[in-house]
N, C-alpha and C positions, 0 to 999 in steps of 0.2 A: 504493499499499500504505500509504498514509496511513491513521492510525487514531487514537481517544482510548485511551491505554494507561495509564490510573490503576490500577496493581494492588496488590492488599493480601493481608495475611496475618493470621490470626487470632492465632497465637503461633507460637514458633520449631519448630524440627524435632521435638522431641521431643513437643510437644503434637499436632502433625500426625501424626507417626506412632501415637500413641495413638489419634487420631480414626478414623484409616483402618482401624484394627483392630476399631473396633465395626461390629457387625452393623447393616445399615440397618433403619430402622423403616417401618412401613406408611405410605403417603401418606395425607395428611388427606384429601384430597377430590380430585375431577376439577377441571378450570379453573373459575375463578370463574364463578359466576352470572351470565349476560349478558355474558359475555367477548366473544363475537363482535360484539355491539352496540357494546360500548366501543372494540374495536379499530378497527370501520368509522367510529365517530364521531371518533376522534382521527387516523385517516387522513385523513378528508375535510378535518378542521379545519385540518391543517398542510399538505395538498395532496399527500400521497406518492401516486405513481400506483398502486403495488403493493407488496404484503407477502406473506411465506409464513413461518407460524409453526409449529413442531413442539413438542409436549410428551410427555414420556415419564415414567411414573410405575410404580415397580415392575416395570420390563420391559415394560410395556403401553403402547402409543402412545394417547394419550387425545386427542391432538389433531395433525392434519397437513393443513392448510389454506391456500389461497390466498385472498388478498384484494385487489379493485381489478383493476388491468389491467397488462398487460405492458409498454405503452407509452403516454405520454400522448397523450390524443386518439384511441387505438385501442379496439377492441371486444374483444380477445383477452384473455379472464379469466386471472388467475393461478391455476394448480391445485396440488393437491399434488406434481406432477411438474415444475413450472416449475423451471428451474434459474437461479440468481443467483450471480455471482461473489462469493465469501466474504470475499475480503480475507485478513487475517492469521488469521482463525482458522483457516487452512489450515496454519499453521505446526505445529499439531498431528497434521496427517496426515503431514507431513514427519517429525515425530519418531517417530510410529507406524512409519513405513517403516524407519527407524533402529532402532527397536526389534526389528523383525521379523528384521533382520540381526544384532542382537545375539543373539537366540533362535538364529539359524542358526549361530552362533560364528564369524561373518565378521569382526565388529568388536566392540569394548567400548567402553562410553561413554566411559572414560579413556584410550583409545588416544590417542596423538600424531596430530594431523592430518597432519603431513608424513609420517608411516609410511604412510598409506593414500590420501594425494592428493599425489603427486610433484609438487614445482615450487611448492606452496603458500607464500606468504611473506607476512607482515606487515610494517609498516614497520620494526619493532624485531626484529632477528635473534633475540633471546631470547625474546621473545613467540613467534615462528616456531617455535622448538625447543619450546617449552612448552605451547603451545596444543593443547587436547584436543577431541575429538568434544563433550564435554559443554559445553566453553567456547562453543562455536559458537552454542550453543541459548540461552544464559541472559544475554546481554547485558552482560557483564563484561569485554569485551576491551579496554577503555581507548579505543575509538572514541568520538567524540561522537554526539549525539542524531541519529539519522536519516543518520549519514555516508554517503556515497557514493550516496544514492538517486537522484542525478541520472545516474548510469550507466543507469537505466531508468526514470525519471521524467522526462517523461511517456511517452517511448516511446524505443526504441533499436534501432540496428542492428548492436550488438555481441553476439557468441556468449556463452553464459553462460561458456565457458572463459575468452574474452579478459577479461570482466568481473571474473570471479574472479583473473586475473593482476594486474589493475591495483589491486587492493586493497594491495599492496606499496607503492604511492605515496602513500596515505592516511595523514597523521599522526595520531597518536593525541592525543585531548584530555586523557585521565588515565593514571595507570598501569594496567598489567594487573591485573585482578582486584580493583582498589581500590573499585569502585563500580559502579551500575547505569545503563547509557545505552541505550535501545532503538535497535536497528538493524534492518535487513532483509538487508544483504548478506552476513552470515556464514551466515544461512540458504540463500542462494544457493550459498554454498560447500558447506553441508551436501548440497544438491542434487546438486552436481557429483561430491562424494564418494561418494554414492549410486551414482552411474553408474560410477565407477572401481572400486568393489568388487563390484557386482553385474553389470556388463557390459550393463545397460539404463539407457537415460536416466530422469532423474528421472519424467518423465510417463509411460514405460511401466511403471515399476516401481510407482509408486503406483496407476496404473490397474488392474493386473494383482493386485498383493499386498495392496492396503488397499481401495480402491474395490470392485472385483467380489468379491474374497474375503470383503469385509465386507457384501456384499448390498446396496452403494449403487449401484443399478443405472442411476439417471439421471445421476449425477454424472459429471463429465469432468475431465480434465487436458489434454484436446486442444483447442486453439484452433479447428482446423477444425471439428470435431464440435460444439462448443459453438454456432457460428454457424448451424448447421442444424436445432438442436433447439427443443423447446418452451422458450423462454428469455425473460427480462427484459431490458429495456433500459434504459440509464443516463441519469440526470438529474441536473441540479444548477442552482443558481442562480448565474449568472455575469454578470448585467447590472446589478449594482448597484455601489457603491463599492469592493466588493472580494469576492472569491469567497465564497459563501454568503449574499449579499444579492440581492435582486430578485426576477423571477418564475422559476418552475420551466419549464426548457426542457430538450429531449433533447440528450445529448452525442454526439460521435462515438464509436459503440461500438467501433471498430478500437484503441482505447486500454486497453480494458477487462483483457485479459489479457497482460501483458508476459511473454513467454516465458523471457527472461533470468532475471528474478526471481521465477519461478512457484513455486519451492519456499519463498519467503517469503509468498506469498499469491495463488496462480494457479488455483485450483480453481473450479469452477462446481458448485453443488449446489442440491437441491430439498428441500422440507420432508419429504418422505419420506425421501430420504438422510440428512438431519440427525436424524430419529427413529431410523433404525439406527445412526447414530454415536453418538448418546446411550446407546443401549442397551448398546452395546459398552463405553463409557467407563464407565459406572456398573457394569458385570459385570466390571470389571478386565479386559478383552480376550476375555471370554467371547462366543462367537456365539450369537445367540438360538437357532438351529437345532443346536447342539452344536458342540463344537471350540473352538479358541482363535486369534483374529486375532494376538495378541501373549500371552505369559505374564503371570502375575499378578505376577511379579517385576518384569517389565518396567513394568507399569501403575505399580507403587508408585514406581519411579524417575522415570516421568515426571511423576507429581503431587507429587513431593518438593520443598519450597521449597529454592532454592538461592542467591538473592541478595534481600536487602531491598530495597524500592523504596519511594519516597516516596508519602506519603498525601495530601498537599496539604491544604489548607483550603476547605471548602466554606462557602457562606453559611447563615445560621440555617435557611432554608425546605429545605435539603438536607443539613443535618447529620448526619441519621440515616444517610445514606449513606456518611458518612466513616468507613473502618476504623480500628481501632486499631494494626494491623499489615498489612503487605502484603509479599508476594515473588512472585518469579518463578520457576518451575520449567522443564520442559522443554516448552517450548511452550504453557504454561498460566500463569495467575495463581493464586494462592491468597489468599485474603483472608477477613476475618470481616464478617458482617452480623448484627447483632442476636443475638449468640451462636452463630452457626451459620457452619461453614466453607463457604466457596463458591470453586468452582472455574470459572475462566472465561476466556474471551478475546474481545476485540473484533475487528472487521476493517473495512477500508475500501479501496476502491480507487475510480477514477473513476466517479462516479455511482451508486455503491452503498454501503451499510453493513450490518454484521452483527453479532451478538454470540451467543455459547454460553455457556450458564450451568448449572452443575450444583450441586445441594444434596447431596453424597454421604450424609451422615447420613439423609436421607430418602428416597435412592434415587430422586431427582426431578431431571430435567434438562428443559431448553426452549431453543430457538433462535429467532431472529428474523432474517429478511432482508427488506431494503428495496432499492428500485430508485431511490433519492435520496440525497442527503447530509444529510437532515434527522433527525440523530442524536437529538435529544430526543425523538422517537417511541419509539425503542427504549428510551432510559432510563426514559421514563414507564411502558411496558409491563413492562419488567424489574423493575423494584421494586415494581410493583402485584403481580406474580407471585410474586416473593420472599416479600411479606408474606402473601399468601395462602396459600402451602404453609408458611410458619413460624408460621401462625396468629396473625398480629400484626394490630394494627387498621389498616384501610385509611387511607392519607392521599391527599391529592391530588396523587400524583407527576405525573401527565401535566401539570398546570398549573404545579407548581413548575420542572420541566425546562424548559418552555418560556419561562417567566419568565427563568429564568436564562440562557438563550440569548439572548434577546432584549436582556436588559440587558448582557451581554457585547459584544454586537455593538454596542449604542447608544455604549458607552464606546470601543470600537475606531473607530467612525465619527467620533467626537468628536476622538480622538487624530489620526486621519488627517487630519481638517479643519484641525486646529491645525497640524499639520506641513506641510500644502500651502498654508496661508494666505498665508505671506509668504516664498517662495523668493528668495534673494539675485538681485538682477538684474545678475548679473555673470556673465560667461563666455559661450560657452567661450574658453579662453584661446589655442586654436589654430584655425587654419582647418580646416573639416570634413575636408577632404581628409587632414589630418595624422592623424586618428584610423582612417583605413581601415588594414587590414592583416590577417594572419593571427596569430592568437594560439592559445597551447595551455596547458592545466593538465594537470600530471603524471598525474593519475589520470582526469580526465574526458575529456580530449584536445581536439581544435582546435574553435575558433569561427573565423568571419570576419566582418569589417565592411567593408562596401562603401558607396560613394556611389552612390545612385541618385536621379537629380535632384538635389532639394535636400535629400534626407533621407539620414541614416546608416541602413544596413539590418544587422542583425545575423542570423547564421545559426549554429545550434548544429549542427554538422555530424554528430554521431552520434545526435542526437535528432530523426527525421524529422519535418517539419512546426513544428519549434521555430524559428520565424523572425518578424522583426517589424522595427518601426520605431524607431529610437532619438530620442526627442523631449528637447530639451535641458530641464535641470531648473535647475540653478544651478552656478556655477563650472565643473569638468571633469566633472560628473555629468550622466547622462541617465536618462531613465525609458523602460523598454520599453512598446511599444504591440504586443502579439504579434499576428499574423495570427489565430490561435485565441484568442479571448477566454476561453477556460475555462483558460488557463494563468495562473499566478501572477505578476502585474507585479512587475518588479523594478527597483531602482536600479542603474546601471552606472557604476561610479567609474573614472576614468582617472587614474593617478598619474604625474607628470612627472619625469625625471630632471635633474640640473644643466644639461644641455644643452638643456632644453626638449622633449625626445621622450618618447614614451610608453616608460614602465618596465615599467608592470604595470597590469593591470584587475581589479577586485574586484567584488562584487556583493551585494546583500542585499534581501530581499523589501519591497515597498512597505507591504503589509498588515501591521498589528501583530498579526493573529491568524492569519498564515499557517500552513499545515501544515507540520510539519517536514520532510517529503519534499522540499519545495522548498529545498534545502540550499545555496542560492547562497552562503551565508557562508563555505562551506568552498572555493569556488573562489579560485583566484590564477593569473590568465593572464599570461603573459609574450608579447611579441613572437617571432614565428617567420619567419624569411627576410626577404626584401627587402619594402618597402612596394610596394603595388600602386598 
């Protein structure tokens, strides 16, 4: 559920409310002339196997189309009904499910979580008592960026209920409601809350009350059904210096939809589904054939900016993409672009990326789904479409985003090469057998380290397949060589007590541009039981 989450806001809540009240104006035009050809040109230039794009204007679907193939080297074409995991763009679907429960009078946005989800606890008892359903959705809990993602990244054998229980052991990074830090695990809590309130699992409730009720007939929240449908397959570049470099290759599709954290990004949708979703969102919950999926009042709540978010600094070629202000709402980001308010969200899971973008004042929205991790393609097309619909001069967005990514990767490669050039030829300070043992982190749980021949082997017990060899680096630090090369390599650091025995084990990513979901930095393992 790893994603680029640069979220923006044009102005404060008052300006947002004023803009929301404005009646949408007519769309300027259909998709740009020659758009299909430009999509294909960019897709082939970067090497993305398949894409699905939907565009909605004034309630009319002007484009719902697939490009390329479902799997690298295959011949099955992507169609408007081919489903793609859509990552964190699914957070808005979980929020919509909650909005339906609000409309039914079963919950309120500012209800205390502990009143609706018995046994829920955060690390701080005061935060436990004060946290509301709204707080679950806006990334102001005090948890660090991506905290706890290793509970389900890359995979897990934990139930959602058990993963929610373990949140109480994750220490906060800041004080409650003091700032913004994107997380996934509190959307997992929201999914568990939906089950407690409705009596249906998150999967069943969303499938029945959001997807099918909203006319999204190919979308699914069910992993088993996903595997049997017209579906795209995941791809990534994992054979270079770090993830994101090298040749594109297929990934193990079994890791795509982690059930535990599905409320944070476990749906699979098609271009046709996204067109329907965009129509509902732009109509403030109204269904195309009449009736409401959720009320207009809840639609306004979901788009209301709640937490200011960093805007960052972009290089000169991308400066126009940098907003003045940005904010996070309930499952949506709100930002400005060239004088217009943009409501959007990005998404990413293993081997897939997505974006959903709306220009409410123009009554226009579009989505882009790809079956690789080459996000520069999404960014290039996104800003091309924004400029088109805002009647702005065209600029070379596709090339600019590709250059930006390439230069960022080159800097990372240089930094990694410098760091790896001269490891200290010292250590390990103990015989390899002394590092062998069982260790546990309060929130993640157990790992084991064993001696296999002349190699140390590490096994993350609750993440199936997360096993590998520990290669000595320097001092009492080792580097992972995961059996699955799509996993992010990490340094494993052993600290000794005054008696020379292992006291604790910490980790951090090797790559300087590792996704925050590989939150090794939050782990603190200590020995458990006797040495083996």
